[in-house]
Kinemage of the C-alpha trace (Angstrom):
@kinemage 1
@onewidth
@group {chain A} dominant
@subgroup {mainchain}
@vectorlist {calphas} color= white
{ca unk a 1} P 18.259 47.464 1.335
{ca unk a 2} L 19.174 44.329 3.198
{ca unk a 3} L 16.230 44.777 5.558
{ca unk a 4} L 13.836 45.101 2.609
{ca unk a 5} L 15.201 41.901 1.059
{ca unk a 6} L 14.692 39.902 4.279
{ca unk a 7} L 11.175 41.315 4.770
{ca unk a 8} L 10.213 40.429 1.183
{ca unk a 9} L 11.630 36.917 1.558
{ca unk a 10} L 9.784 36.401 4.845
{ca unk a 11} L 6.466 37.528 3.327
{ca unk a 12} L 6.930 35.239 0.302
{ca unk a 13} L 7.736 32.257 2.523
{ca unk a 14} L 4.717 32.964 4.681
{ca unk a 15} L 2.433 33.187 1.646
{ca unk a 16} L 3.812 30.017 0.066
{ca unk a 17} L 3.345 28.082 3.333
{ca unk a 18} L -0.292 29.135 3.627
{ca unk a 19} L -0.916 28.176 -0.007
{ca unk a 20} L 0.197 24.585 0.745
{ca unk a 21} L -2.036 24.484 3.815
{ca unk a 22} L -4.976 25.656 1.701
{ca unk a 23} L -4.522 22.737 -0.708
{ca unk a 24} L -4.248 20.174 2.111
{ca unk a 25} L -7.273 21.611 3.899
{ca unk a 26} L -9.587 21.378 0.897
{ca unk a 27} L -11.758 18.287 0.748
{ca unk a 28} L -12.635 16.260 -2.344
{ca unk a 29} L -14.500 13.150 -3.437
{ca unk a 30} L -13.175 10.078 -5.198
{ca unk a 31} L -14.705 7.165 -7.064
{ca unk a 32} L -13.178 3.698 -6.756
{ca unk a 33} L -13.922 1.303 -9.600
{ca unk a 34} L -14.981 -2.216 -8.584
{ca unk a 35} L -14.452 -2.129 -4.840
{ca unk a 36} L -15.323 -5.267 -2.818
{ca unk a 37} L -13.808 -7.694 -5.343
{ca unk a 38} L -13.927 -11.492 -5.345
{ca unk a 39} L -10.994 -13.020 -7.243
{ca unk a 40} L -10.889 -16.484 -8.748
{ca unk a 41} L -8.919 -19.104 -6.769
{ca unk a 42} L -5.123 -19.066 -6.960
{ca unk a 43} L -2.498 -21.611 -5.980
{ca unk a 44} L -0.709 -21.146 -2.674
{ca unk a 45} L 2.538 -19.258 -3.252
{ca unk a 46} L 1.342 -17.365 -6.322
{ca unk a 47} L 1.210 -13.586 -6.442
{ca unk a 48} L -1.946 -11.708 -7.375
{ca unk a 49} L -1.650 -8.265 -8.971
{ca unk a 50} L -4.458 -5.983 -7.875
{ca unk a 51} L -5.167 -2.656 -9.574
{ca unk a 52} L -7.797 -0.266 -8.224
{ca unk a 53} L -8.548 2.667 -10.571
{ca unk a 54} L -9.308 5.746 -8.466
{ca unk a 55} L -10.905 8.827 -10.045
{ca unk a 56} L -10.994 12.239 -8.397
{ca unk a 57} L -14.608 13.404 -8.880
{ca unk a 58} L -14.208 16.527 -6.741
{ca unk a 59} L -13.019 20.044 -7.522
{ca unk a 60} L -9.837 19.895 -5.438
{ca unk a 61} L -6.730 17.699 -5.740
{ca unk a 62} L -6.890 14.388 -3.867
{ca unk a 63} L -3.892 13.895 -1.576
{ca unk a 64} L -3.281 10.353 -0.359
{ca unk a 65} L -1.808 10.694 3.125
{ca unk a 66} L -1.479 7.056 4.210
{ca unk a 67} L -2.323 3.474 3.272
{ca unk a 68} L -2.767 0.701 5.815
{ca unk a 69} L -3.204 -2.911 4.705
{ca unk a 70} L -4.715 -5.713 6.760
{ca unk a 71} L -1.749 -8.002 6.047
{ca unk a 72} L 1.973 -7.704 5.448
{ca unk a 73} L 1.494 -9.952 2.425
{ca unk a 74} L 0.102 -6.961 0.479
{ca unk a 75} L 2.712 -4.615 -0.950
{ca unk a 76} L 2.207 -1.284 -2.669
{ca unk a 77} L 4.052 -0.333 -5.831
{ca unk a 78} L 6.221 2.668 -4.967
{ca unk a 79} L 5.282 4.613 -8.102
{ca unk a 80} L 1.598 4.316 -7.288
{ca unk a 81} L -0.735 7.147 -6.245
{ca unk a 82} L 0.348 10.253 -4.369
{ca unk a 83} L -1.843 13.077 -5.631
{ca unk a 84} L -4.685 13.012 -8.155
{ca unk a 85} L -5.699 16.301 -9.860
{ca unk a 86} L -9.440 17.090 -10.139
{ca unk a 87} L -11.169 15.074 -12.866
{ca unk a 88} L -8.172 12.757 -13.401
{ca unk a 89} L -7.705 9.057 -12.677
{ca unk a 90} L -4.800 7.121 -11.174
{ca unk a 91} L -4.215 3.470 -10.412
{ca unk a 92} L -3.468 2.034 -6.995
{ca unk a 93} L -1.220 -0.971 -7.783
{ca unk a 94} L -0.888 -3.673 -5.119
{ca unk a 95} L 0.646 -7.157 -5.058
{ca unk a 96} L -0.744 -9.917 -2.837
{ca unk a 97} L 1.599 -12.808 -1.969
{ca unk a 98} L -0.390 -15.912 -1.015
{ca unk a 99} L 2.601 -17.885 0.335
{ca unk a 100} L 1.432 -17.848 3.955
{ca unk a 101} L -2.322 -18.162 3.464
{ca unk a 102} L -4.647 -21.033 2.687
{ca unk a 103} L -8.414 -21.162 2.236
{ca unk a 104} L -10.672 -18.154 1.864
{ca unk a 105} L -8.752 -14.963 2.529
{ca unk a 106} L -10.295 -11.511 2.871
{ca unk a 107} L -8.143 -8.378 3.022
{ca unk a 108} L -8.739 -4.664 3.517
{ca unk a 109} L -6.779 -1.660 2.308
{ca unk a 110} L -7.565 1.551 4.197
{ca unk a 111} L -6.859 4.867 2.463
{ca unk a 112} L -6.444 8.106 4.402
{ca unk a 113} L -6.674 11.436 2.614
{ca unk a 114} L -8.635 14.648 2.202
{ca unk a 115} L -12.063 13.008 1.769
{ca unk a 116} L -15.094 15.280 1.898
{ca unk a 117} L -17.506 12.968 3.716
{ca unk a 118} L -15.291 10.621 5.724
{ca unk a 119} L -11.858 10.381 7.314
{ca unk a 120} L -10.878 7.127 5.588
{ca unk a 121} L -11.987 4.877 2.742
{ca unk a 122} L -11.706 1.105 2.689
{ca unk a 123} L -11.006 -1.183 -0.257
{ca unk a 124} L -11.737 -4.898 0.041
{ca unk a 125} L -10.944 -8.059 -1.877
{ca unk a 126} L -11.142 -11.769 -1.208
{ca unk a 127} L -9.654 -14.826 -2.863
{ca unk a 128} L -9.526 -18.577 -2.249
{ca unk a 129} L -5.950 -19.796 -1.826
{ca unk a 130} L -5.736 -23.450 -2.854
{ca unk a 131} L -2.869 -25.781 -1.871
{ca unk a 132} L -0.775 -27.007 -4.795
{ca unk a 133} L -1.608 -30.678 -4.171
{ca unk a 134} L -3.054 -33.005 -1.568
{ca unk a 135} L 0.091 -32.416 0.438
{ca unk a 136} L 0.203 -29.068 2.221
{ca unk a 137} L 3.737 -27.776 2.656
{ca unk a 138} L 4.807 -26.484 6.024
{ca unk a 139} L 6.459 -23.120 6.548
{ca unk a 140} L 10.017 -24.478 6.372
{ca unk a 141} L 9.426 -26.054 2.947
{ca unk a 142} L 7.896 -22.862 1.605
{ca unk a 143} L 10.791 -20.871 3.072
{ca unk a 144} L 13.282 -23.162 1.335
{ca unk a 145} L 11.503 -22.692 -2.021
{ca unk a 146} L 11.487 -18.922 -1.565
{ca unk a 147} L 15.160 -18.998 -0.560
{ca unk a 148} L 15.997 -21.008 -3.701
{ca unk a 149} L 14.068 -18.532 -5.876
{ca unk a 150} L 15.893 -15.606 -4.273
{ca unk a 151} L 19.271 -17.012 -5.302
{ca unk a 152} L 20.317 -19.056 -2.256
{ca unk a 153} L 20.541 -16.267 0.295
{ca unk a 154} L 21.903 -17.925 3.429
{ca unk a 155} L 21.014 -15.247 5.909
{ca unk a 156} L 17.451 -14.608 4.697
{ca unk a 157} L 15.831 -15.406 8.046
{ca unk a 158} L 18.534 -17.078 10.134
{ca unk a 159} L 20.860 -14.079 10.375
{ca unk a 160} L 24.618 -14.227 10.564
{ca unk a 161} L 26.186 -17.120 12.479
{ca unk a 162} L 27.683 -14.725 15.028
{ca unk a 163} L 24.465 -12.794 15.555
{ca unk a 164} L 21.796 -15.373 16.393
{ca unk a 165} L 20.187 -13.436 19.233
{ca unk a 166} L 19.332 -15.017 22.597
{ca unk a 167} L 16.752 -17.154 24.393
{ca unk a 168} L 15.426 -17.458 27.929
{ca unk a 169} L 14.957 -20.549 30.134
């Protein structure tokens, strides 16, 4: 009896594991609305919310495996895309922080998933980041403003006073 139970459990686990592999192995196609965007100018330090609607036009579920951005200033909303069922649409929600950029900025977001015709897909946007006045603030001034907005966090970049690191001659 015990032997039969273990054999049945092993067969069920084996079958369930191959079912997951079958879903990951199936390729699909997606449609991205308004790729290669050009945004209107924004002031330096402002955030830009970027939403890319992505529709699964294939017959299999789309599984987003990885996202790589061209800059650390682009963050992904955690509740954004993971899997898109066939025929459904989801939104890829990103936030661009222009605090460390000035002038024309062009960024890429590379998506990796189970695409039918390619290994990766690239999203692109550009925007002009304009200084707030004729005076361009340096990094320390912008850091101080960000520190003040965050609620006066002393150890934001400096670290604790007993843990400053080291330097070489």
